[in-house]
C-alpha positions in Angstrom: 36.3 -16.3 49.5 32.6 -17.4 49.7 31.9 -20.8 48.5 28.2 -22.4 46.9 28.3 -24.5 50.2 29.0 -20.9 52.5 25.7 -19.9 50.3 23.5 -22.6 50.6 21.2 -21.2 53.8 20.9 -17.7 51.2 17.5 -16.9 50.3 18.8 -16.2 47.3 20.2 -18.9 44.0 24.2 -17.1 43.3 22.3 -16.2 40.2 20.4 -13.7 42.3 16.8 -15.1 42.0 15.3 -15.9 44.6 15.1 -19.6 46.0 11.2 -21.1 45.7 12.2 -23.3 48.3 13.0 -20.7 50.2 9.8 -19.1 51.0 5.8 -20.0 51.5 3.0 -19.6 49.3 2.0 -16.3 51.2 5.5 -15.1 51.0 5.8 -15.9 47.3 2.3 -13.6 47.3 3.4 -11.3 49.0 6.6 -10.7 47.1 4.4 -10.5 43.5 2.1 -8.0 45.3 5.4 -5.6 46.2 6.3 -5.7 42.3 3.3 -4.9 41.6 2.9 -1.7 43.9 6.7 -0.9 42.9 5.7 -0.8 39.2 2.2 1.3 39.8 4.5 3.9 42.0 7.0 4.1 39.6 9.6 2.9 41.4 13.0 1.1 39.6 13.2 -0.7 42.4 11.4 -2.9 44.9 11.8 -0.9 48.5 10.5 -1.6 52.0 7.3 0.8 51.3 6.4 -1.9 48.5 7.1 -5.2 50.9 5.1 -3.4 53.4 2.1 -2.7 50.7 2.7 -6.7 49.5 2.1 -8.0 52.9 -0.9 -5.9 52.9 -2.3 -6.9 50.0 -1.9 -10.5 50.4 -2.3 -10.3 53.6 -2.1 -14.0 55.9 -3.4 -15.1 58.9 -0.8 -13.2 60.7 -1.1 -10.5 58.8 -5.0 -10.4 59.5 -4.1 -10.7 63.3 -1.1 -7.5 63.2 -4.2 -5.6 61.3 -6.9 -6.4 64.0 -4.7 -5.5 67.1 -3.1 -1.9 65.4 -7.2 -1.9 64.3 -6.8 -1.6 61.0 -8.8 -1.3 58.1 -5.9 -3.5 56.1 -7.2 -2.0 52.3 -7.5 1.4 53.4 -3.9 1.0 55.2 -2.7 -0.2 52.2 -4.3 2.4 49.6 -2.4 5.2 52.3 0.4 3.9 52.1 0.7 3.5 47.8 -0.7 7.0 47.7 2.3 8.4 50.2 4.8 6.3 47.9 3.4 7.0 44.6 6.2 9.2 42.4 4.9 11.0 39.6 8.1 11.1 37.7 9.5 7.5 36.6 8.7 4.8 33.8 5.1 4.1 34.0 5.8 0.5 34.3 9.2 -0.2 35.4 10.5 -4.0 34.2 10.7 -5.5 38.2 11.1 -9.1 38.6 12.4 -11.1 41.9 15.8 -11.6 41.7 18.5 -9.5 43.9 19.4 -6.5 41.4 15.4 -5.4 41.5 15.6 -5.5 45.4 16.8 -2.4 47.5 19.6 -3.5 50.2 16.7 -3.6 53.0 14.5 -5.3 51.1 17.3 -7.9 51.2 18.2 -7.5 54.6 14.8 -7.8 55.5 13.9 -11.0 53.9 17.3 -12.5 55.3 16.7 -11.8 58.4 12.7 -12.4 58.4 14.0 -16.1 56.6 16.6 -16.8 59.4 14.0 -16.6 61.9 11.5 -18.1 60.9 14.1 -21.4 60.0 14.6 -20.6 63.7 11.0 -21.0 65.3 9.0 -22.3 62.5 8.5 -26.2 63.1 9.3 -28.5 59.2 6.5 -28.6 57.3 4.2 -25.9 59.0 4.4 -22.3 57.1 6.2 -19.5 58.5 4.0 -16.1 59.0 4.9 -13.1 56.5 4.7 -10.9 60.2 8.0 -12.0 60.5 9.1 -9.4 57.6 6.8 -6.5 59.4 8.5 -7.8 62.9 12.0 -7.4 62.3 14.2 -5.5 64.2 14.5 -2.5 62.0 11.4 -1.7 61.1 9.7 -1.9 57.0 8.6 1.5 56.8 9.8 4.5 59.5 8.8 7.2 57.4 7.8 10.2 60.0 5.5 11.5 57.2 4.4 7.9 56.5 3.3 7.4 60.6 1.8 10.5 60.9 -0.4 9.8 58.0 -1.5 6.9 59.5 -2.0 8.1 62.7 0.7 5.0 64.2 4.3 4.9 64.9 6.4 2.4 63.0 7.3 0.7 66.6 4.1 0.7 67.4 3.5 -1.6 64.3 6.8 -3.5 64.6 5.6 -4.2 68.4 1.9 -5.0 67.1 3.4 -7.7 64.2 6.2 -9.0 67.3 2.6 -10.5 69.1 0.4 -11.1 66.1 3.8 -13.3 65.2 4.1 -15.0 68.3 0.1 -15.8 68.6 0.5 -17.0 64.7 3.3 -19.6 65.8 1.2 -21.1 69.0 -1.4 -22.3 66.4 
């Protein structure tokens, strides 16, 4: 059985709330945007495409670098994803918050992986890039229809995110 000491390094408090001390301001901005896009696309939970939309809506320097390498217009890419994942059915304003119960298992895994990677690679006192989430071993968005729609594969998105993250860390 896990003790509270075992959970100290988790990104979530025992009550399920996201630990604000475990994320940077840019990550908090991206997560707030992810919630906003989950609401506007009528989903009742924040899923990985919403996390991707949040990163595009509140890009930090690392995300801008990734977008430049991709040759993408970030606002246009955001609009395409919002349109692609919009549901006609569902609550117009679902209640969502930065709590584990409103996040998909994949989003929870991505946040934990990004947190662990940032802790291993980012010097104390500096801010990790939100590219850590995009460059996860398992892509945020792997939908074939999404890849066809934007003209880039999930593998290419991930590859470019890893490069951008490495460049961000060197600065």
